[in-house]
KOLTI-698489 format. One record per residue: residue in three letters; x, y, z of N, C-alpha, C in turn. Coordinates in steps of 0.1 Angstrom, whole numbers, plus 5000, padded with zeros to 4 digits. Layout:
N
ALAXYZXYZXYZ;...
//
This chain:
406
MET140411354442141411194441140011044438;THR139611044456138710944454137610974446;VAL137211114447135911044427136610984417;ARG138011084412138810954403139010874398;LEU139110774413139710684417138610584413;LEU137010684417136210534425135710524401;SER136010664402135210684386136710594379;ILE137910564378138110434373137510264373;ILE137210254391137310134391135810144385;SER135810214378133910154378133810164361;VAL134710164355134910204342135910044340;LEU136810004344137109854347136409744354;LEU135709774360134509624362133109614354;ILE133209734347132509754338132509684325;THR133909714318134409644306135409544303;VAL135809544320136709374329135909274317;VAL136609154309136209054306136808994312;PRO135508864316136208794321136808674324;THR138208654329139208574323138608414321;MET139208314313138708204314139008084326;ALA137608044331138207994339137007834339;GLU136707744350136307654347134907644349;SER133907584337134607534326135507674323;VAL137107664317137907764304136507844299;PHE135807774290135107804281133707934286;ALA133707834301132207834299131407954306;PRO132608074306132108254306131108314294;LEU131908174285131208254266129808184266;GLY129208264260127808214261126708194275;ILE125808084272125608034289126107934294;GLY127307894287127907794291128307664280;VAL129207564284130107464271129007344279;TRP128007284275127507184270127807034275;GLN127707014293128406864296128406784288;ARG128906694300128706534298127106464310;SER125906504307124806534314123306394316;GLY124106314305122806184304122906134309;SER121906024311121805904324123605804325;THR123805804331124905684336125105614320;TYR124205534323124305454308124405534294;SER123905604291124105734281126105734281;THR126005774304127605844292128205754293;SER128105594295128905534298129805464286;VAL128205484269128505444260128505614248;SER129305734257129405854253128805834243;GLY127305904251126105934240125505874230;SER126005744229125605744219124205614217;ASP123205594223122005584230120705674224;LEU120705724211119605774206118905644201;ALA119305504197118505474188118205324203;LEU118305324215117805184227117005214234;SER116305134230114605144240114205024242;ASP114804964262114804784260113804824274;SER114004694281113304664294113504774307;VAL114904824305115304884319115505064310;TYR116105034301116505184294116405294284;PHE116305404284115705524271116505564279;SER116205634259116905814259116405834260;ILE116605944268115706064273115706184261;ASP117106164248117006294238115806184227;ASN115606064230114806054217113405994220;PRO112006134221111206124227110305944219;ALA110605944217110105784206110305644217;THR111405704221111305534231111305534240;TRP110105594245109905644258107805584259;ARG108205424249107505324250107305184257;SER106405214269106605154276106604994274;PHE105904894267105104794265104404724279;GLY104404834291103204764300103804814307;LEU105204794311105904834322107005014328;THR106804974341107205114344108605164345;LYS109105234339110905254338111305444341;PHE112205364349112505494357114405464363;THR114605634359116305674362116905764362;THR117605734370118305834377119805864377;SER120305964374121605964383123106084386;PHE123406054395124506144403125606104396;GLY126606284393128406244393128906344403;VAL130606324398131606454400132406404391;GLY133106574389133606594381135106644381;LYS136206654381137506684384137706804368;TYR137906924373138206974360139907004360;TYR140707034353142207024353142107164339;ALA142207274344142007434332143407474330;THR143407534314144807574319144207654305;ASP145407814309145107894299146307994302;PHE146008174294147308224296147408314309;THR145908324324146408394333147208274345;GLY147108114338147808024347146707854345;SER146607844357145807684358144807724372;ASP144107624368142707634375142107454379;ILE141907434392141007324395140007374401;ALA138807244397137507294396136807164406;ASP135907144414135207034413133907054407;ASN132806964404131607014397131006864402;TYR129706884414128806774416127606774413;LEU127406694404126106734396124406624401;PHE123706664394122406574395122006564383;PRO123006504372122306494362121006484346;ASN120206364358119406334354118406244365;ALA116606324358116206184365115206204355;ALA114206064351113406074339112505934351;ILE110905944349110305784345109205814332;ALA109305704327108005644315107105574323;LEU106005584322104605494328103905434314;PRO103205324313102405294303100605364306;ILE100405374295098905404295098005314288;TYR098305264274097605134275099105114266;LYS098504944258100304854255101004994240;THR099705014237100205124222101105284229;LEU101105264238101005424245101405454252;GLY102705514254102905554273103605744271;VAL103505734280103305894282105305864296;GLY105706004298106906024309107306144313;PHE108306174317108306344327110006254332;PHE110706374330112006454328113006554332;TYR113806524338114806664336116206634338;GLN117106714334118306684330118906824329;THR120206824332120706934327121506924315;LEU122307064320122707084299124407134300;THR123607234312125407374312126307294325;ASP126607354326127107344346128507464339;ARG128507544353129207704353129407694368;ASP130807684373131007684383132907724382;PHE133007844389134607884386134807954397;LEU136608004395137208054407138608074401;ILE139208114399140108204394140708344391;PHE141808404398142408474409143608454390;SER143908614391145308674380145208854382;GLU147008824385147208954391147909094375;GLU147109204376147209244363147109364369;THR148609454357148509614362147809704352;PHE147009744349146809884349147210054344;ASP147510084338148210234340147310324337;ILE147610384348146410544349146710634341;SER145810724332146210824322146610924333;GLU145210944350145411094357146711034368;GLN147211124370147911034382147311064394;VAL147010934401146110914421147110904426;ASP147210954435147410924452148810894443;THR150110954437151210994433151510874430;LEU151110784423151310644411150410594397;ASP151310584394150910594375150110484371;SER150910354384149910234380149210124391;TYR148010104389147510024402148309914396;ASP148909754405148609644403147709604411;ILE146809534401145709474406145009354407;LEU144609244416144309114421142909094418;LYS142609024405141209044403141108904403;ARG139908894407138808724411137808744403;THR137508684395136108624390135808484396;GLN134908434397134208384400132808384389;GLY131908204399130708214391130008114393;THR129108064389127907954393127007964387;GLY126007834382124707804378124707714365;GLY123407744359124007664347122607614340;LEU122707544330121107584320120307434326;ALA119107424323118607274323117507284318;ARG116407194318115207154311114206984316;ALA113407054311112306914322111006954315;GLY110806804313109206844300108406684304;GLY107906704294107006504296107006494273;ARG107606374282106806314263105306214263;VAL105206164250103906084247104406004234;ALA104305864241105105774227104105674222;PHE104305724207103105584208103305444196;LEU103605324197103205204189102705204176;VAL103105254169102505184157102505144154;THR103205064150103504894143104404824159;THR104504674156105604654161106804654165;LYS107504714151108704764144108504854146;LEU108004974147107705164142107105234155;SER107805284162107605354174107505564171;VAL107105584177106705794177106705824190;GLY107606004190107606044197107206204199;ILE107006224207106706404206106906464219;GLY108006564220108106584235108206744234;VAL107706814252107706964250108806964266;ASP109507034258110307064271111107264279;TYR110907224288110807384294112307384296;TYR113207484291114807534298114407574306;PHE115807624321115307724324116507704333;GLY117007824337118107804354118207964354;ASN120107974357120208104363121408034361;LEU122708194362124008264359124808324364;GLU125308304375125308414385127108434386;GLU127308554386128708594383129308744389;LEU130808714402131108804403132308814404;ILE132908984397134509004398135009094409;THR136209074415136509124424137909194421;LEU138209344419139109404418139909434431;ASP141209374432142209404447143209474452;PHE143109584449144609704448145309654463;LEU146709644451147609574463148609684463;GLN148209814462148709934467148210094471;GLY148410144475147510274476146010274488;SER145410374491144210394498143010234492;PHE142810264478141410204484141910044479;LEU141109974482141909814489140409724478;ARG139409714479138409624468137109644462;SER137009684454135409664450134809644443;GLY133909594431133409434431131909454425;ARG131909354414130909414402129709214402;PHE128609284404127909134408127209114396;GLN126909044385125809014372124908874378;ARG124208834377122608794371122108814363;HIS122308634357120808624343120208504351;GLU119108534343117808424348117408404338;LEU117308244330116708244318115508094315;GLY114608144308114208034304113108034287;GLY112607924283112507924276112007754270;ILE110807764263110407614258110407604241;GLY110307484246110907404226110107224228;THR110207214212109307094215110806984207;SER110306834211111206794200110506664200;PHE110806584189110506464182110906354172;GLY110606284177111306134172110805984166;ILE112005894159111205824151112005684153;ASN111705594158112505504163112105364159;TYR113005304150112205164144113805034143;ARG112204924146113604784146112604684138;PRO113904684129113404604119113604434126;THR114604384135114404284139115304334153;LYS115604194164114704194171117204294177;GLU118104224167119404244169119404414166;THR118204434160118504654155117604694154;ALA118504804157117304964152117405104149;PHE116705154148117905304143116805414146;ALA116905504147116705684152117205764147;ILE115705844140115505994145115606084149;THR115806234151115306284165115406464154;ALA114206484158114306624158114006724166;ARG114306884170114906974184114107044174;THR112907144171112607284166113607384179;PRO114107474170114607654177113807654193;VAL114407704203113707754214114407904218;ASN113708004218114108094220114208074239;LEU115508154245115908144257115308314261;GLU114708354265114408474278115908494285;VAL116408574282116808614290116908784300;SER116908774318116608884324117708864330;SER118708984330119909014340120109154345;SER120609164354121109264372122609254367;SER122709384372123909394377124209514384;LYS125009494395125609634407126809634410;ILE127409714406128609784413129109794432;GLN129309734433129709774450129709884451;GLY128809954462129110044466128210184454;GLY127910104447126610194436125910134437;ASP125110124426123210154425123610064414;SER122009944413121609844402121509924387;THR122009854379121909914364120409884361;GLY119609874370118309774368118509664360;VAL116909664353116809474348116809494333;LYS118109454326118009424308117609284306;TYR116509294289115909194289116809184275;ASP116709004273117909004259116708834258;ASP117808824242116908664242118308554240;PHE118808424240119308344240118408224226;GLU119008214219118108144207119408014214;ILE118807814213119307734210118207664200;PRO119107684186118807674176118307524169;PHE117607504161116807404155118807254152;GLY117607114156119207054152118506874148;PHE119306794147118806694147119806584148;GLY119206444149119806354152119906204141;ILE120706094140120705994135121305884141;GLY120505744151121505624154121305544155;GLY122405424152121705304156122505244161;LEU122005084164122604964167122104804165;HIS123504784165123604624164124304554175;GLU122904424172123604274183124504174171;ILE125504084177125903994174126303894186;GLY125903844189126003724197125303834206;ARG126203874221126103934234126904114229;LEU127504084219128604224216126704314210;ARG127004454216125404494212126504664203;THR126704734196127404874191126204904188;LEU126405064193125305154188126405304187;ALA125505404175126405534172125705604168;SER125505744170124705854165125205984159;VAL125306074153125606174155124506264151;GLN124506394160123806474160124306564158;PHE124106704154124106844151123306934152;GLU123207054156123007194156123107294153;ALA122707374143122707464131123307624145;TRP124107654148124107724160125107854155;GLU125507864139126707894135125608024133;ASN124308034124123308134120122208184137;SER122508134146121708134158121308274156;ALA120208354163120308494169121008474182;HIS121608564189121408624197121908764210;SER121108774214121208964219121908934231;PHE121608854236122508804253123708674250;ALA125508754249126208674245126408694233;SER127008864225126308834215127608834211;ASP128408884213129608864218130708734204;THR130108644207130608554213130708504196;GLU131908394195131108354178131008174179;TYR130308194172129308044171129808004162;ALA129507784163129907804152128707584151;ASN128307554141127307494139128507304148;SER127807304158127807174165127107054155;LEU128706924159128206794158129006724164;ASP128206624173128506534183128406414180;ILE129406294180129506204174130006104187;GLY129205974183129405894193129405734193;ILE130605634199130305524197130805464211;GLY130105364209129105284220129605144223;PHE129905024226130504934230129604834243;GLU128504724243128304664255128604504248;ARG128804434262128904314267127304254274;LEU126804204269125204184279125204094284;PRO124804074299124903984302124103864296;LEU124603784306123603604301122503624311;ASP121603544308120403564316119803404318;GLN120503394331121003224335121203264351;PRO120603114357120203114371122003094374;LEU122403144387123803084395124803074384;ILE125203194380126503254372127503374379;PRO127703294375129603424380129103504379;TRP129303674389128703844391128903864379;TYR130003824365130903904358129703894350;GLU129303744347128503714334126603774333;SER126503794349125203884345125304024351;SER126504064344126604234345126804264327;THR126404374328127404454319128904554318;PHE129204534307129904604308130504714294;ARG131104794296130504884286131805064278;ALA132105014270133105154265132605224250;GLY132605354252132905474240133605514235;LEU133405624229134505694225134105804213;ARG134005954216133106054215134406174210;TYR133206214200134606354186133106454187;LYS133206554197132406704195133106824188;GLN132506884183132907034178132007104187;HIS132307204191131507294203130707384190;TYR129507474198128307554194129307694194;ILE130707694205131007844199132607754196;LYS133207904190134807864189135908004201;ALA136407934201137408024212139108034202;GLY138908144209140608194201140608174188;GLY139408214181139308194164139108074160;SER139107964168139707844167137907784165;ASN138007654162136607554165137407464174;LEU136007474187136507414197136207274196;LEU137407164203136607004199136806954210;THR136306814214136806734225136806614220;TYR137506554224138006454219137706334240;GLY136806194238136406174251136406024251;ALA136505954263136905824260135305794274;SER135105694276134505604291134005504290;ILE134005404298133605284305133305294310;GLY131905164314130805184323130705034327;MET129905014337129204834345128004884350;GLY127004774347125904784350125904654357;PHE125604634375124904514376124004524382;PRO122904364383121604364385121204414399;ILE119704484399119204414413117804464413;VAL116904464427116004414429115504304418;GLY115704214422115804094416116104094396;GLY116804154395116904164384116004234375;ARG115304304379114204374378114904554376;GLY116104574379117104734375118104644376;LYS119104774369120504794372120804884384;LEU122504914385122604984398124205004385;ASP124105114378125105164368126305264370;ILE127305214368128605334373129505394352;ALA129805534355130505504344131405624352;LEU132805584346134005664342134005754328;THR134905894325135105934316136106004318;TYR136406054306137806134304138006204295;ASP137006374298137406414283138606534281;MET139306604270139706664268139006794260;ARG139106904260139607004257139307184248;GLY139807124239140307254238142107204236;LEU142207374224144407334228144707474230;VAL146407474244146307654243146907654226;ASN147707624221148107634209147007724203;ASP145807674204144407694193143407734193;ASN143407764206141807814219142807884231;ALA144407904229144307994247143807964257;ALA143607814258143207774268142707614262;SER142707474275142007384275141907344283;GLU141307214284141007134298141206974300;LYS140806934308141106834309139706764323;ILE139606684322137606674326137406494331;TYR137906454342137706364343136106334355;GLY135706234352134306254358134106104366;ILE133406084371132405954377131005934375;GLN130305864375128805904375127705754379;VAL127105774389126505634395124605664389;GLY124305604388122705604380122105414386;ILE120805424387119805344393118605364382;SER118805254377117405194367116805124368;THR115505154369114405014373113504964366;THR112404804363111704834361110804764370;GLU109204864372108404814378107004764373;ARG106404724382104604714371103804794388;TRP104804914390103504964399102605024387;PHE102005054379101105134372100105094369;VAL100904954367099904834356099004734366;ARG097804764361096704704364096304544364;ARG096404494375096004364372095404264372;LYS095604144369094804084354094104044367;ARG092204044369091103934377091603774370;
//
């Protein structure tokens, strides 16, 4: 009887599919891309692809890392709260993120280099669901077992790398970047038997990910008030090493798979009229034909991310009220994700607002962003989630690495 029951448990643990949780869609593939850019980028809904000024720069566009002889530094941290609903019920989870850190350094008046870290996906969930499994052969005088299944996971994907930007003319800059992608995903599934003599069993899985890619960018500023940008990223093949262990059993060893982040490109621009700056960007990734031996059962779709942002720029005058020396921002976002759920495209609609306050004698900014996203529909995707987030960042411009004039 015990051997038969253990065999049944092993089959359940191997074949059971994790229920959707926070992110409801995170167990699909390597997780769903989150809002993980700088606080500035978050507050204008990711539409800052063409921006390169005295403090802010776009991490996603290497061409914006020209320094003009000034060191630039940015870092952010954030908190997100997720309310998720699917066929198993509801789940509430909190995520604490360190979204990015970056520094751009001047080498010469036409050359800048930089280094950065950025989170891409985030995966942290816990959900309980009660299920009944029918037993084909009678075990312990019962024909079925009521089971409480607990699925929990953590981890995510991040990238770090370097940038080199050249100021070709006073209006045109180009850049190239090398990106190292890394991360890990952990997942634990436990089964609690609500009757019978056997109480609990579990399965633990761990996936390690790593790969290298390159990115390119062009930034053109025909006038002081207008800028345009083009970016491209080569495909990245992530190597995935996976291990699995069933409680009370042996490890299945290490399995090696691959997961491709496909070719992507983006276009963006900005225009200023007086104190109003308008930004927009469109980014595309060709996921539909990408290759994956890891998470190969997931249905993939091409990704499209559209953002539009607005800024009221501050006045640069002495002895003015704080609200005149501060920046106010807002943005709207539409995104079709790289995965499908429930057979339908997974869509996000989002809005953001933010503020920037001058610090360090006007050489830097303290930024705050508030975001709200709606992802998925129960009718279309069998699951949906509402995401609230707050993010705080610091950006500074200093002359740390500039040689003093004699």
